[in-house]
N, C-alpha and C positions, 0 to 999 in steps of 0.2 A: 523357646518359651512363648506361650500364647499371651496376647495382650491382656486377657482376663487375669492370668496368673500374675503378670507384672503389676497390674492395678492392685491385686490382692496383697502382694508383697509390700508395695508402697504404703498401703493403708496400715500395715502392721509395723512399720518403722517407728522407732522412738521419736517422740515429739522434738527432742533437742537436735536430732539429726535432720529432721525436716526443716526446723528453724535455721540450722546452720547452712544447709544447702540453699534455702531460699535467700538468706542474707548474702551468700557468696554470689549467687546469680545476679542479685541486685547491685552488688558493689564491686565486682571485679571487671566489668566491661565498660566502665565509664570514667571520665576524668573527675566529675563531681560525684562524690560518694557521701552517703550518710554516715558510714562507718570510717574511722581512720585506719591506717595500715596495721596498727597494733590489734585493733578489734577484728580486722579481717583475718589476721594470723591466728587469733583465738578461735574464730569460727572454723578455720581449717583444722586446728587441733581437735576441736569437738567432732568434726566429721571423720577424722582419722581414727577415732575410737571405734567406729563401725565399718569404715571403708578404707581401702588402699588409696594411695595417691592417684593411681590409674583409674580407679572406679570413681573417685571424686571428679577427676578431669572429664570423664565421660558424662557424668550426671550434670555438670554445670557447663559443659561444652567449652572447656578451657584447656590449654596445653599443660602437661605435667611440669614442664620447665617454668611456666608462668606461676603455677601454684607454688613451686619451690622458691621463686623470687619473693612471693608474698611471705612465705615461711621464714626467709632469711632476715626478716625484720627482727626475729628473736635473737639474732647474733649482734644486734646493735647494743652499745653500752647504754646504761640507764639514762644519762643526761640526754642522749639523742632520742631515746624512746619518749622522753618527756617533750622534746621538740616536736616529735610526730604527733603526740596527743594534743599539743597546742596548735597544730596545723601549720607549723613552721616548715615542715617537710611533708609533702603530700605525694610525691612521685615514687612509685614502687621501683622504678629503674634506679633512681638516685639512692633510695634506701638499700637496695640490693648491692649497689657498688660500694656504698659506705661500709656495708657489712663485710666486704672482702678486704678491707684495710685492717691493720692491727689495731687493737683497742686504743693504744696510746696515740694513734693518729686520727681516729675517727672524729673526735670532737673538733679538732683543729679544722678539718675539712668541712664538717657539717656547719660550723659557724659561718664559713665563707659561702656555703650554699645558701643558708638562710638570709644572708645579706645580699644575695644576688651576684656574688663575685665569681661563682663557679656554676656551671651547668652540667647536664647529664653527659655531654660529650667530653667535657673537661674531666669528669670523674672516670670515664672509660679510659682516657689517656693516663690519668694518674694511677689507676690500678695496673695498667699494662706497664707503665714506666717503672713503677715500684717493683714489679716482679722482675724486670730486667736489671734494675739497679738497687738491690736490696740493702746495700751498704749506706745509701742516702737516707737521712731522716725525712719525715713526711713534709716538713716545711721546705726542704730543699727540692723535693719532687714537685711540690705545688708551684714553687717559684719557677722551676724549669718549664712546666706546662704553661704557666701564665706568660712567660717570655716568648714561648715558641708557638703561640696560637696561630700566627700568620706564617709560620715556617712549617712546611709539610715534612713530617718525619714518619718513618716506617719502622715498626718494631717487629722483629721476627725471632723465633726460637729455633735452635738446632741442637742435635745430640752430638756427643763427642765419642768417637771410637776409643776403645780401651787403650790402644797403642799410642793415642795422642793425648790421653788424659793428663799427662805430666808435661805437656808442651803447649801451654796456652799462648806463648809468644809466637810460636810457629803458626798457629791458627790465625792469630791477629794479622801476622805478616801476609798470609795467603789472602785474607780479606782485603788488605790494603793494596795488594797487587791488582786485584780485580776492580775494586771500587775507588781506590785512591784514598790516602789517609785523611785528606781534608773533607771527604764526604762521609766519613764514618763518625757519627756523633758519640757513640760509646759502645763498648763491648764488655760483656760480663760472662765469665766462664767459671763454673763451679759444679761439683757433684755430678759430673757426667753429662751436663747440659749447658747450654749457653744462650745468651740473647745478644742481638746486635741491633743498634739503632742507626738507620741510614737516613741521609737527607734525600731530597726529591731527586737529585741527579743520580745518586747511587741506586735509589729505588727503580728509576727508569732503566738503568743498566740491568738490574736484577730481573725486571719484568721482560725486557727484550731477550735476555738469555733463556728465560723460562719459555717464552714463545718460540724461540728458535729451536730449542731442544724438545719442545712439546712435553714439558714436565711442569710440576708445580714450583713455585718460588722456594719452598722449603727444600725440595729435592735439589735445586741448584745450589743452595747453601751447603747441603751435605756434600755435594761434589767438590765444592771449593774447600771445605774442611778437610776432605780426603786428599786434596792436592791434585785432583784430576783437572785437566785442562778443559775449560768451558768456553 
């Protein structure tokens, strides 16, 4: 397409699309924004009436994943959206991670964020930990993260072969043989997949085995699950 044709097409675009794209360019690449996250999500919604997410990303020079993070503000419950509008929550990373929590837990965590008791790294850990330990309520997850800030933990996911799906205790025993029961913080096994939380010592063992066998850490976990000597 010639530059002249591009200019011609741009001049024919609807005014609300031009306004939305201009607003996104001005507000998605800086910490201090004139628009809050709710307003940015609304501008993205306007732009999507005319363009795909990929086209928007190209026009405003932003990754598609980043655009989706801004869009996830729409998954926040109403009280948190009001916190965003008041400026109590400004970080798109924090809003994105809050949106990944169940509605019943979002407000509990958001209030701690607004009071400066939790940061973006804490929320990343909370989202990961809750995925690994879905039976815990959100307050229990947050307390665990708060207590373990200075304790390095590693959370990993693994899949379970069909022939072992009914033998969770055998899988746990195999992990204990490799890492030691004292170095496994928690193990969750359900629906054909599982999560394991290791302390720093167990993580070092995992990393060393992965280096030795020239495979990924997840591949080492799968070998352990299968009962193969690593």
